[in-house]
C-alpha positions as CSV (number, residue, x, y, z in Angstrom):
1,M,0.0,0.0,0.0
2,S,2.8,2.4,1.0
3,F,4.4,1.7,-2.4
4,F,1.6,3.5,-4.2
5,K,1.8,6.5,-1.9
6,Y,5.1,7.7,-3.2
7,P,4.1,8.1,-6.8
8,F,0.9,9.9,-5.5
9,W,2.9,12.3,-3.3
10,L,5.3,13.0,-6.2
11,L,2.4,13.8,-8.6
12,Y,0.6,15.7,-5.9
13,R,3.7,18.0,-5.4
14,V,4.0,18.5,-9.2
15,W,0.3,19.2,-9.5
16,F,0.7,21.9,-6.8
17,Y,3.3,23.8,-8.8
18,I,1.2,23.5,-11.9
19,L,-1.7,25.0,-10.1
20,V,0.5,27.8,-8.9
21,A,1.6,28.6,-12.4
22,I,-1.7,28.4,-14.3
23,P,-3.5,31.5,-12.9
24,I,-0.3,33.5,-13.1
25,I,0.0,32.7,-16.8
26,V,-3.7,33.4,-17.5
27,L,-3.8,36.6,-15.4
28,F,-0.3,37.8,-16.4
29,P,-1.3,41.0,-18.2
30,L,-3.6,42.0,-15.3
31,L,-1.0,41.1,-12.7
32,I,1.7,43.2,-14.5
33,I,-0.6,46.2,-14.6
34,S,-1.6,45.8,-10.9
35,I,2.0,45.9,-9.7
36,S,3.1,48.7,-11.9
37,R,2.1,51.3,-9.3
38,E,2.2,50.8,-5.5
39,E,-1.2,52.5,-5.0
40,W,-2.7,49.8,-7.3
41,Y,-1.7,47.1,-4.9
42,R,-5.3,46.5,-3.7
43,Y,-6.2,45.2,-7.3
44,F,-3.2,42.9,-7.2
45,F,-4.4,41.6,-3.8
46,K,-7.8,40.7,-5.2
47,L,-6.2,38.8,-8.0
48,A,-4.0,37.1,-5.4
49,R,-7.0,35.9,-3.5
50,I,-8.5,34.4,-6.7
51,W,-5.1,32.7,-7.3
52,S,-5.2,31.3,-3.8
53,K,-8.7,29.9,-4.0
54,F,-7.9,28.3,-7.3
55,I,-4.9,26.4,-5.8
56,L,-6.7,25.3,-2.6
57,I,-9.7,24.0,-4.5
58,G,-7.5,22.4,-7.2
59,M,-5.5,20.6,-4.4
60,G,-8.7,19.2,-2.9
61,F,-8.5,21.4,0.2
62,G,-12.0,22.2,1.5
63,Y,-11.0,25.3,3.4
64,K,-13.1,26.7,6.3
65,I,-12.6,30.1,7.9
66,I,-13.8,30.7,11.4
67,R,-13.8,34.3,12.7
68,E,-14.2,35.2,16.3
69,E,-13.6,38.8,15.3
70,T,-13.8,40.3,11.8
71,P,-11.2,43.0,10.7
72,D,-12.6,46.4,9.8
73,P,-12.0,46.9,6.0
74,D,-11.0,50.5,6.7
75,K,-8.3,49.8,9.3
76,S,-4.8,48.3,9.2
77,Y,-3.7,45.3,11.2
78,M,-0.7,43.1,12.0
79,F,-1.8,39.5,10.9
80,V,0.3,36.7,12.5
81,A,-0.1,32.9,12.3
82,N,1.7,29.7,12.9
83,H,3.8,28.6,9.9
84,T,3.7,24.9,8.8
85,S,3.1,24.6,5.1
86,M,3.6,26.0,1.6
87,A,-0.2,26.4,1.6
88,D,0.0,28.9,4.5
89,I,0.3,31.8,2.0
90,M,-2.8,30.7,0.1
91,L,-4.9,30.1,3.2
92,M,-3.9,33.4,4.7
93,L,-5.0,35.2,1.5
94,V,-8.3,33.4,1.6
95,A,-8.9,34.0,5.3
96,V,-8.2,37.7,5.3
97,K,-10.0,40.1,3.0
98,N,-8.1,43.3,4.1
99,P,-5.3,44.0,1.7
100,F,-2.0,43.1,3.3
101,V,1.6,42.7,2.4
102,F,3.6,39.7,3.4
103,V,7.0,40.0,5.1
104,G,8.8,36.8,3.9
105,K,12.1,35.2,3.3
106,Q,13.9,36.3,0.2
107,E,14.7,32.8,-0.9
108,L,11.2,32.4,-2.3
109,A,12.0,35.0,-4.9
110,K,14.0,32.4,-6.7
111,I,10.9,30.3,-7.5
112,P,10.3,30.7,-11.3
113,L,7.3,32.8,-12.2
114,F,5.9,33.0,-8.7
115,G,9.2,34.7,-7.5
116,F,8.8,37.5,-10.1
117,F,5.6,38.8,-8.4
118,Y,6.7,37.8,-4.9
119,K,9.7,40.0,-4.9
120,R,7.7,42.9,-6.3
121,T,4.8,42.8,-3.9
122,C,6.2,41.4,-0.7
123,I,8.7,42.8,1.8
124,L,11.7,40.5,1.6
125,V,14.0,39.9,4.5
126,D,17.4,38.2,4.9
127,R,17.2,37.2,8.6
128,S,21.0,36.9,8.8
129,S,21.5,40.5,7.9
130,P,20.8,43.3,10.4
131,K,20.7,45.8,7.5
132,S,18.0,43.8,5.8
133,R,15.9,43.6,9.0
134,Q,16.1,47.3,9.4
135,A,15.0,47.8,5.8
136,V,12.0,45.7,6.5
137,F,10.9,48.1,9.2
138,L,11.2,51.1,6.9
139,R,9.2,49.4,4.0
140,A,6.6,48.1,6.4
141,Q,6.1,51.5,7.9
142,R,5.6,53.0,4.4
143,R,2.9,50.4,3.5
144,L,1.1,50.9,6.9
145,N,1.1,54.6,6.2
146,Q,-0.6,53.8,2.9
147,G,-3.4,52.0,4.8
148,V,-2.3,48.5,3.9
149,S,-2.0,45.8,6.6
150,I,1.1,43.6,7.2
151,C,1.3,39.8,7.6
152,I,4.2,38.1,9.3
153,F,4.8,34.5,10.3
154,P,6.6,35.3,13.6
155,E,8.3,32.0,14.0
156,G,10.8,33.3,11.5
157,G,10.6,30.1,9.4
158,V,9.0,26.7,9.3
159,P,9.7,24.7,12.5
160,E,10.8,21.1,12.4
161,E,8.0,18.6,12.0
162,H,7.9,17.6,15.7
163,I,7.6,21.2,16.9
164,L,4.0,22.4,17.2
165,L,4.8,26.1,17.6
166,D,8.2,27.7,17.7
167,E,9.2,30.8,19.6
168,F,8.1,34.1,18.0
169,K,10.5,36.8,16.8
170,D,9.7,40.3,18.1
171,G,9.6,42.2,14.8
172,A,5.9,41.9,14.1
173,F,5.0,43.1,17.6
174,R,7.4,46.0,17.6
175,L,5.9,47.2,14.3
176,A,2.4,46.8,15.7
177,I,3.2,48.9,18.8
178,N,5.0,51.5,16.8
179,H,1.9,52.0,14.6
180,Q,-0.6,51.3,17.4
181,I,-2.4,48.7,15.2
182,P,-4.1,45.6,16.6
183,V,-2.4,42.2,16.3
184,V,-4.6,39.6,14.8
185,P,-3.6,36.0,15.8
186,I,-4.6,33.3,13.3
187,T,-4.4,29.6,13.8
188,F,-3.9,27.1,11.0
189,Y,-4.9,23.7,12.3
190,D,-4.5,21.3,9.3
191,N,-1.9,22.7,7.0
192,K,1.0,20.6,8.2
193,K,-1.0,17.4,7.8
194,R,-2.4,18.5,4.4
195,F,0.8,19.8,2.7
196,S,3.9,20.1,4.9
197,Y,7.4,20.9,3.7
198,T,8.2,17.2,3.9
199,F,8.2,16.2,0.2
200,F,6.6,12.8,0.5
201,S,3.5,13.7,2.5
202,G,0.1,15.4,2.2
203,S,-3.4,14.6,1.0
204,P,-6.6,16.3,0.0
205,G,-9.0,17.2,2.9
206,R,-10.2,20.0,5.1
207,M,-8.0,23.0,5.8
208,R,-9.2,25.2,8.7
209,A,-8.2,28.7,9.8
210,K,-9.4,30.5,12.8
211,I,-9.1,34.3,13.4
212,L,-8.8,34.7,17.1
213,P,-9.8,37.9,19.2
214,F,-7.6,40.8,18.3
215,V,-4.8,42.0,20.7
216,S,-4.9,45.7,21.2
217,T,-1.6,47.8,21.2
218,I,-3.2,51.1,22.3
219,G,-1.1,52.7,24.9
220,L,1.7,50.1,24.6
221,T,5.4,51.2,24.2
222,S,8.5,49.4,22.9
223,T,9.1,48.1,26.4
224,D,5.9,46.0,26.1
225,T,7.1,44.2,23.0
226,K,8.0,40.9,24.8
227,A,4.7,40.9,26.7
228,L,2.7,41.4,23.5
229,N,4.7,38.6,21.8
230,A,4.1,36.2,24.6
231,K,0.4,37.0,24.8
232,T,-0.1,36.5,21.1
233,R,1.8,33.3,21.1
234,T,-0.1,31.9,24.1
235,L,-3.4,32.6,22.3
236,I,-2.3,30.6,19.2
237,W,-0.6,27.9,21.4
238,D,-3.8,27.4,23.5
239,E,-6.0,27.1,20.4
240,L,-3.6,24.6,18.7
241,T,-3.2,22.4,21.8
242,T,-6.9,22.5,22.7
243,N,-7.8,21.4,19.2
244,Q,-5.1,18.8,19.1
245,I,-6.0,17.2,22.5
246,T,-9.8,17.2,22.2
247,K,-10.0,16.8,18.4
248,K,-13.0,19.1,18.8
249,K,-15.2,19.9,15.8
250,L,-15.1,23.6,15.1
251,P,-18.4,25.3,14.1
Protein backbone atom coordinates (compact mmCIF):
# COMPACT_ATOMS: atom_id res chain seq x y z
CA MET A 1 0.00 0.00 0.00
CA SER A 2 2.77 2.43 0.96
CA PHE A 3 4.45 1.69 -2.39
CA PHE A 4 1.62 3.49 -4.19
CA LYS A 5 1.80 6.49 -1.85
CA TYR A 6 5.15 7.70 -3.15
CA PRO A 7 4.05 8.11 -6.80
CA PHE A 8 0.91 9.86 -5.52
CA TRP A 9 2.93 12.26 -3.33
CA LEU A 10 5.30 12.98 -6.22
CA LEU A 11 2.43 13.76 -8.60
CA TYR A 12 0.64 15.73 -5.87
CA ARG A 13 3.66 18.01 -5.45
CA VAL A 14 4.03 18.49 -9.20
CA TRP A 15 0.30 19.24 -9.46
CA PHE A 16 0.69 21.94 -6.79
CA TYR A 17 3.30 23.81 -8.83
CA ILE A 18 1.17 23.46 -11.95
CA LEU A 19 -1.75 25.03 -10.08
CA VAL A 20 0.52 27.84 -8.85
CA ALA A 21 1.57 28.60 -12.42
CA ILE A 22 -1.75 28.39 -14.31
CA PRO A 23 -3.50 31.48 -12.86
CA ILE A 24 -0.28 33.51 -13.07
CA ILE A 25 0.01 32.71 -16.78
CA VAL A 26 -3.70 33.37 -17.45
CA LEU A 27 -3.80 36.58 -15.41
CA PHE A 28 -0.32 37.76 -16.37
CA PRO A 29 -1.35 41.00 -18.15
CA LEU A 30 -3.61 42.04 -15.26
CA LEU A 31 -0.98 41.12 -12.70
CA ILE A 32 1.67 43.19 -14.49
CA ILE A 33 -0.65 46.20 -14.58
CA SER A 34 -1.62 45.81 -10.91
CA ILE A 35 2.00 45.85 -9.72
CA SER A 36 3.09 48.73 -11.94
CA ARG A 37 2.11 51.29 -9.31
CA GLU A 38 2.22 50.83 -5.53
CA GLU A 39 -1.17 52.49 -5.04
CA TRP A 40 -2.75 49.81 -7.26
CA TYR A 41 -1.72 47.05 -4.86
CA ARG A 42 -5.33 46.50 -3.74
CA TYR A 43 -6.15 45.25 -7.26
CA PHE A 44 -3.20 42.88 -7.15
CA PHE A 45 -4.42 41.62 -3.78
CA LYS A 46 -7.84 40.75 -5.22
CA LEU A 47 -6.17 38.78 -8.00
CA ALA A 48 -3.95 37.05 -5.44
CA ARG A 49 -7.05 35.90 -3.53
CA ILE A 50 -8.47 34.39 -6.73
CA TRP A 51 -5.11 32.66 -7.33
CA SER A 52 -5.17 31.25 -3.79
CA LYS A 53 -8.70 29.88 -4.01
CA PHE A 54 -7.87 28.26 -7.34
CA ILE A 55 -4.89 26.44 -5.80
CA LEU A 56 -6.68 25.32 -2.62
CA ILE A 57 -9.70 24.00 -4.53
CA GLY A 58 -7.47 22.39 -7.16
CA MET A 59 -5.50 20.58 -4.44
CA GLY A 60 -8.71 19.22 -2.92
CA PHE A 61 -8.48 21.37 0.19
CA GLY A 62 -11.95 22.18 1.49
CA TYR A 63 -11.02 25.32 3.38
CA LYS A 64 -13.09 26.68 6.27
CA ILE A 65 -12.56 30.07 7.90
CA ILE A 66 -13.82 30.71 11.44
CA ARG A 67 -13.81 34.31 12.66
CA GLU A 68 -14.16 35.18 16.34
CA GLU A 69 -13.62 38.79 15.30
CA THR A 70 -13.76 40.34 11.84
CA PRO A 71 -11.22 42.96 10.68
CA ASP A 72 -12.60 46.38 9.77
CA PRO A 73 -12.02 46.90 6.02
CA ASP A 74 -10.99 50.52 6.66
CA LYS A 75 -8.30 49.75 9.26
CA SER A 76 -4.77 48.33 9.20
CA TYR A 77 -3.69 45.30 11.22
CA MET A 78 -0.74 43.08 11.96
CA PHE A 79 -1.76 39.54 10.94
CA VAL A 80 0.28 36.70 12.46
CA ALA A 81 -0.11 32.92 12.25
CA ASN A 82 1.71 29.66 12.87
CA HIS A 83 3.80 28.58 9.88
CA THR A 84 3.70 24.93 8.83
CA SER A 85 3.13 24.63 5.10
CA MET A 86 3.63 26.02 1.61
CA ALA A 87 -0.15 26.41 1.58
CA ASP A 88 -0.05 28.90 4.48
CA ILE A 89 0.29 31.79 2.02
CA MET A 90 -2.82 30.70 0.11
CA LEU A 91 -4.93 30.07 3.21
CA MET A 92 -3.92 33.43 4.67
CA LEU A 93 -4.98 35.21 1.48
CA VAL A 94 -8.34 33.42 1.60
CA ALA A 95 -8.90 34.00 5.32
CA VAL A 96 -8.15 37.74 5.30
CA LYS A 97 -10.05 40.14 3.04
CA ASN A 98 -8.14 43.28 4.11
CA PRO A 99 -5.31 44.01 1.67
CA PHE A 100 -2.02 43.12 3.34
CA VAL A 101 1.63 42.74 2.41
CA PHE A 102 3.60 39.66 3.36
CA VAL A 103 6.96 39.96 5.06
CA GLY A 104 8.79 36.84 3.91
CA LYS A 105 12.13 35.22 3.30
CA GLN A 106 13.93 36.33 0.18
CA GLU A 107 14.73 32.75 -0.93
CA LEU A 108 11.16 32.39 -2.27
CA ALA A 109 11.95 35.04 -4.87
CA LYS A 110 14.01 32.37 -6.68
CA ILE A 111 10.92 30.30 -7.55
CA PRO A 112 10.26 30.66 -11.29
CA LEU A 113 7.28 32.83 -12.24
CA PHE A 114 5.93 33.03 -8.66
CA GLY A 115 9.15 34.69 -7.52
CA PHE A 116 8.79 37.46 -10.12
CA PHE A 117 5.64 38.77 -8.43
CA TYR A 118 6.67 37.76 -4.92
CA LYS A 119 9.71 40.03 -4.85
CA ARG A 120 7.74 42.93 -6.34
CA THR A 121 4.81 42.79 -3.94
CA CYS A 122 6.18 41.40 -0.68
CA ILE A 123 8.69 42.79 1.80
CA LEU A 124 11.69 40.47 1.59
CA VAL A 125 14.02 39.87 4.49
CA ASP A 126 17.39 38.20 4.91
CA ARG A 127 17.21 37.23 8.57
CA SER A 128 20.99 36.85 8.78
CA SER A 129 21.48 40.52 7.86
CA PRO A 130 20.79 43.30 10.43
CA LYS A 131 20.73 45.79 7.54
CA SER A 132 18.01 43.77 5.78
CA ARG A 133 15.92 43.56 8.96
CA GLN A 134 16.14 47.33 9.38
CA ALA A 135 15.04 47.83 5.76
CA VAL A 136 11.99 45.67 6.48
CA PHE A 137 10.87 48.10 9.18
CA LEU A 138 11.18 51.06 6.85
CA ARG A 139 9.24 49.39 4.03
CA ALA A 140 6.58 48.07 6.40
CA GLN A 141 6.11 51.52 7.89
CA ARG A 142 5.59 52.98 4.43
CA ARG A 143 2.95 50.40 3.54
CA LEU A 144 1.15 50.87 6.86
CA ASN A 145 1.10 54.61 6.24
CA GLN A 146 -0.63 53.82 2.93
CA GLY A 147 -3.40 52.02 4.80
CA VAL A 148 -2.29 48.49 3.93
CA SER A 149 -1.95 45.80 6.60
CA ILE A 150 1.09 43.59 7.22
CA CYS A 151 1.30 39.81 7.56
CA ILE A 152 4.23 38.10 9.26
CA PHE A 153 4.79 34.49 10.28
CA PRO A 154 6.56 35.35 13.55
CA GLU A 155 8.28 31.99 14.01
CA GLY A 156 10.79 33.29 11.47
CA GLY A 157 10.59 30.15 9.37
CA VAL A 158 8.98 26.73 9.32
CA PRO A 159 9.75 24.75 12.49
CA GLU A 160 10.80 21.10 12.38
CA GLU A 161 8.00 18.58 12.00
CA HIS A 162 7.90 17.61 15.68
CA ILE A 163 7.56 21.23 16.89
CA LEU A 164 3.96 22.35 17.20
CA LEU A 165 4.77 26.06 17.60
CA ASP A 166 8.21 27.67 17.71
CA GLU A 167 9.20 30.80 19.60
CA PHE A 168 8.11 34.09 18.03
CA LYS A 169 10.46 36.83 16.84
CA ASP A 170 9.74 40.35 18.09
CA GLY A 171 9.64 42.21 14.78
CA ALA A 172 5.90 41.94 14.10
CA PHE A 173 5.01 43.08 17.59
CA ARG A 174 7.43 45.98 17.59
CA LEU A 175 5.91 47.22 14.34
CA ALA A 176 2.38 46.82 15.67
CA ILE A 177 3.23 48.86 18.77
CA ASN A 178 5.00 51.55 16.76
CA HIS A 179 1.88 52.05 14.64
CA GLN A 180 -0.63 51.29 17.42
CA ILE A 181 -2.43 48.74 15.25
CA PRO A 182 -4.10 45.56 16.57
CA VAL A 183 -2.37 42.21 16.31
CA VAL A 184 -4.63 39.58 14.75
CA PRO A 185 -3.63 36.02 15.78
CA ILE A 186 -4.65 33.34 13.29
CA THR A 187 -4.44 29.60 13.81
CA PHE A 188 -3.87 27.11 10.98
CA TYR A 189 -4.87 23.68 12.26
CA ASP A 190 -4.46 21.29 9.35
CA ASN A 191 -1.86 22.72 6.96
CA LYS A 192 1.01 20.58 8.23
CA LYS A 193 -1.03 17.40 7.77
CA ARG A 194 -2.39 18.45 4.38
CA PHE A 195 0.78 19.83 2.74
CA SER A 196 3.86 20.15 4.91
CA TYR A 197 7.40 20.91 3.73
CA THR A 198 8.17 17.17 3.92
CA PHE A 199 8.17 16.18 0.25
CA PHE A 200 6.58 12.75 0.52
CA SER A 201 3.50 13.72 2.50
CA GLY A 202 0.11 15.37 2.17
CA SER A 203 -3.39 14.61 0.97
CA PRO A 204 -6.65 16.34 0.05
CA GLY A 205 -9.00 17.19 2.91
CA ARG A 206 -10.22 20.03 5.07
CA MET A 207 -8.00 22.98 5.84
CA ARG A 208 -9.20 25.23 8.66
CA ALA A 209 -8.15 28.68 9.79
CA LYS A 210 -9.44 30.54 12.83
CA ILE A 211 -9.12 34.29 13.39
CA LEU A 212 -8.79 34.75 17.14
CA PRO A 213 -9.76 37.85 19.15
CA PHE A 214 -7.55 40.84 18.33
CA VAL A 215 -4.83 41.97 20.71
CA SER A 216 -4.85 45.74 21.20
CA THR A 217 -1.64 47.77 21.21
CA ILE A 218 -3.23 51.06 22.26
CA GLY A 219 -1.05 52.71 24.88
CA LEU A 220 1.73 50.12 24.59
CA THR A 221 5.35 51.17 24.17
CA SER A 222 8.47 49.39 22.92
CA THR A 223 9.06 48.06 26.43
CA ASP A 224 5.86 46.00 26.06
CA THR A 225 7.09 44.16 22.96
CA LYS A 226 8.03 40.93 24.76
CA ALA A 227 4.75 40.85 26.67
CA LEU A 228 2.73 41.38 23.48
CA ASN A 229 4.75 38.64 21.79
CA ALA A 230 4.09 36.21 24.65
CA LYS A 231 0.37 37.03 24.84
CA THR A 232 -0.14 36.48 21.12
CA ARG A 233 1.84 33.25 21.06
CA THR A 234 -0.13 31.94 24.05
CA LEU A 235 -3.42 32.57 22.25
CA ILE A 236 -2.28 30.58 19.22
CA TRP A 237 -0.65 27.87 21.35
CA ASP A 238 -3.77 27.38 23.49
CA GLU A 239 -5.97 27.11 20.42
CA LEU A 240 -3.63 24.61 18.74
CA THR A 241 -3.19 22.41 21.79
CA THR A 242 -6.88 22.45 22.72
CA ASN A 243 -7.83 21.38 19.23
CA GLN A 244 -5.07 18.76 19.12
CA ILE A 245 -5.97 17.22 22.48
CA THR A 246 -9.76 17.21 22.22
CA LYS A 247 -10.03 16.82 18.42
CA LYS A 248 -13.02 19.12 18.76
CA LYS A 249 -15.16 19.90 15.76
CA LEU A 250 -15.14 23.60 15.07
CA PRO A 251 -18.42 25.26 14.09
